[in-house]
N, C-alpha and C positions, 0 to 999 in steps of 0.2 A: 504493500500500500504506500509506503514511504517513497519508493522509486517512482510509482505512478504519480504521486502528488508533485514530486520534483519535475517530472516530465511535463505535467500540465502547466506548472508555473512557467517553465522555460518556453514551452510552446506558445503560451499567451504573450510573452515578451516579444517574440519574433514572429507572430502569427501572419504578418503581412508578407513574409519573404517566400520565395519560390522553392528554396531547398535548404533545409537545415537538418542537423543531426545532433542528438544529445550524446556527448562523449563522456564516458566514465573511466576513471583511472584511480590507482591507489597512491595516496600521498601520506603525509604524517603530520604531527602536531608539535613541531619544535617551538618553544616559546621564544627563543632568541637565536640570533645569528650564531652564537657560540655553540648551541646545540646542533646546528646544521654542520658546522665545520669540524667539531670534535666528537660528536656522539650521535650522528644521524641514524645509524643502524638500530639504535636502542629507543627511538622515539615511537610513541603510540601511533599506530596506523590509522589512516583516515581515508575513506572513500570520498572522492571529489568529482564533481561533474561540471559541465559547461555546455554552452550552445555554440556549435560551429555552423556558421551561415555563409552561404555563397552569394555572389551577385545574382540579380534576377535573370540575366542572360547566361546562366550556367552552361558551360560546355564540358562534358565529361572527358574530353581529350586534353584539357588544359590543367597544368599545375599552377595554382594561384598563389601569389604572395599573401602572407598572413599577418594580421594584426591581432594580438591578444590584448583584450581590455580588462582592467582590474579596477573594481569599484572602491569607493571610499568608506569611511566609518559609518555612514548612513546607508550602506549597501547601494544597489543600483538605483539611479534616478533617470528621469526622462531625458535630461541633457546629455548624460553619458550615452544613451541609446542613439541620440541624434548624431553623435560622432561616428558610431559604428555604422549607422545607415549611410552617412556621407562616405566612409571608407569603401563600403560595398559599391556605392555608385561610381567610385573611381576604379573599380576592378579588383579590390582586395577581398579575400575571405576574412571573416572576423570570428574570433572566439570569445564569447562572453563568459569569463571565468566566474564560477559561483562558489567562491571560497566561503562566503557567509551562509548561504542556504544549505550548502553541503554539511555545515556544522550546526545547523538549526539555530543560527544567530542572525538577528536582524539589524543590530546596531552595536557599536563599541564606543559611542560617544560618551565621554566622561570616565571611561575606564581603560580602554585600549589594551585589554588583556585576553579577551575571549577569542579573538581572531587577530593574530599578530602579523606584522610585516614579514617575519621569518616564515610563518606558515604559508603566506601568500606567495612569497618568492619561490619556495619549494613547489607549491602548486603550479606556478607559472612555468617553471622549467620542466616539470614532469609532464605538464600538458604539451609543451613544445616537443618533448620526446615522442609522445604518443601521436601527435598530429603530424610529425615529420614522416611517419610511415603511411600517412593517408595518401591514396593514389592521386588526389587532386590538390595536394598542398606541397608547396616548395619550401621545405624546412630551412633552406639556406637564405631565404628572403622573408624572414619573420621579424616583426617589430613588436614592441610592448609599450603600452601607454596606460596611464591610470590617473586618478584624481585623489588628492589628499592622501589618505592612507595608501591607496593604490598608486599615487604618485611616488610615495616613498618606496614602494615595491619597484616601480619602474626605474627609479634612480639607483638604488643599492643592488639591484639585479645586475648592474654593470661592475660591481666590485669583484675583482678576480678571486680572492679567497673563497667567496661564495660560489662563483662559477666553477672553480676547480673541485669543490667539495660535492657538487651535485652532478652525477653522471660523468665524473672525471673530466668535466669541461667539454664533453663531446658536442653538446647542444648549446648554441649561443644565439642571442638576439643580435640582429644586424643593425638595429636602431632602437633607441629608448627615448620616449617622450613623457617625462614626468610633469604633470600639471598640478600646481600648488602642492608640492611634496613637503614632508617634514624632513629638513636637512639637519637633523639634530645630532647625528653621530659623525665624527671625523676620524679616519684612520690615523693612529698614532703609534710610534713615531713616524717621521716622514717616509721611511722605507716601506711602510704598510700602505701607502697611498697608491696602490696599483689597480687601476681601472682598465676595463676593456677599451680598446681603441675604436669600438663602434661609436658612432655619434650619439651623444646624449644632450638633449636640450630641455632646460627647465623653463616652464611658463608659470609665472607667479604674479600676484598683485602687490602693488606698492604698499597698500594699507592692510594687508593680511595680518591679523593679529592672532589667528589660530596657528598657522605655521608660517612664521615671518620670513620675508625675503632676506632679511639680514643673516639668518642662519645659512642660507644658500650662498650668499656672497662671501660669507666667512669661510665656508667650505672651499669655494673656488679660490679664494686668496691663499688658503693653506696648500691647496694643490699646486698653485703656481709657485709658491715659495719652495715647495719640495724639490722642484726641478725635474720631477718625473713626468713623462709624457701622459697627456690625457686628451680627451676629445669632448669635454663637457663645456657647455655654454648656457647662457641664461637670458631670458627676456623678462623684464619687469614692467607690468602695465600700470600706467599712472592712474591714480585715484580708484584703484580696483581693490576689492576685498576678497576674502575667501569665497570660492564658488562664483567668481565673476562671470563664468560662462553659463550660469543658471538663470532662467527667467523668473526672478523673484525680487521682492523688495528687500532692502537691508533689514536683517533680523538678528537679534541677539540670541545666542544659544547658551542659556544660563548654565547648563551642566557641562559644557565643553571646556577644554583647556585653552588658555592663552599661553603660548610657549615662547614668548619673546626672549627670555634669558637662558633658555635651555640649549646647551651645546656640550656634548659629552665625548671624551676620547674613547677610541675603540681599538683594541690591539688586533694583530693579524689572525687571532683565533676567534674574533668576533665578540670578545668580552667587552662590555661597556663599563666605564668607571665614572665615579662622581666628578672627578677632575684629574688633571695631570699630576696634581700634588696630593689629592686625597684618593688613594688607590682602593676605594671601596667599590666592590663590584655591584653592578645593577643587573642581577641575573635571575630574579624571581619576580612574580607579580607584586608582592609586597614591597620589595626593594625598589621596584620601578615607581610605585606610587609615592614612596618616601622621597625618592630622588626628585620627582616632579614637584613635591612640596617646596623644594629649595629654589625653584626657578620659575614655576608656572603659576598663573592665576586662573580665574574662571570667567566665563561670559564673553567668548569671542563673537565677532560680528560676521555674518555671511550674507551675500546677496549679489545680484547681477549688476553688470556694467555693460551697456549695449556696445560701446566701442571696443572694449576688451574682448567681449564675446565674439564679435565679428572677426577681430584680428586673430584670436586664438583658433577659430575654426579654419581660417585661411592658412595660418601658419602650419597647423596640423596636417592639412591636406598636402601642402607643398613639401613638408618635411618627409613624409613617408613616400610620396611620389619620387622625390629626389634620391632617397637612400635605400628603398627596397623594391621599388617598382621598375625603375629604369635600368 
C-alpha cells in the first residue's frame, strides 16, 4: 500500500507529461558527511524513489541529458516543478528526487535533522548510478540542481571526498546549480578544499537571511586563498530574499533558522567542528542544535522577487544548455 501511495503522489506531480517512470533504489540514512566518508557501509538502509520524466516528444532511440532536482526543507513546491518543466522543454530528462517522501517526512524547517544534506547527497549519487544504466539516459551528461537544503546538496555534491566515498567516484555530475544553498561548512585546512572541476554556480539573494550570501562569498574567498583549482562561481541578486524565485509575498517563517553567523570548519573526513580553535565536533542531532544556538536566530524572511525570478530561470536554462546539452 505504501508503494502504491508513493506512486500516486508522484504520478499526480507529473500527470501532464507524456512519459514518466517511478525509479526505486536502495540508499541509506547517514546523518553527516563524516558518516558517508568513514562509515557508509554501516548506515541504516533506506528505500528511495523518484520520478524520471522525459520531454513530450520522447524518442526511444535517443539518450537524453539528465537533470536531477533536489527539493528544499519544505519539500517540493510549484516553483521547483516549473524549473523541471522548463528543462524538459529544452530537451532534458528530469529526475524529481523524493528524499523526503521516501522517509515519510514533509518538512525539516526548524530542525534540519530528519532528512539531512548527507542523506540527500547519497540519494543523488545512487540515483545517478541507477539512471546511468537506463537505455534513454546519458549518464555522462547529468547535472544536479536544488533549492535551499537541496541547494546545499547541489553544492557539496561537488566536494571530492564525498564523491570518492560514494561508488568510488565512478559516477559524477557534469554541472551543479545550487540555488540559495547553505554554504555553512568550509573544508579545513586549505589542503581539504578539493572540489570537482565540473562547473558549479550559486544563485542566491542579497537579502537572504535564512542562508546568507555572505557564507557563500566567504567560502569562495577561502577557496581562492587556498590556491587550489576550483570551478565555483556565484550570482547574487539585488534586493532578493530566500525563495526569490517563488511567486509569493514576503513572509516571515517564525520557526526557521537565520544562519547569518554560522560558518563551520570541516576536515577531509567530513567532520564539522564548532570553530578552528574550538575542536568540538558537530556530529549528532543534539550537537548540531547546540552549535546553531551559538550563531543562529529565528524568523527568516522568504518571498518572491519578479526580476530575480526571471533572471534565475534564464540563467538556469543557459547554464545547463551550455554545460551538459551541447
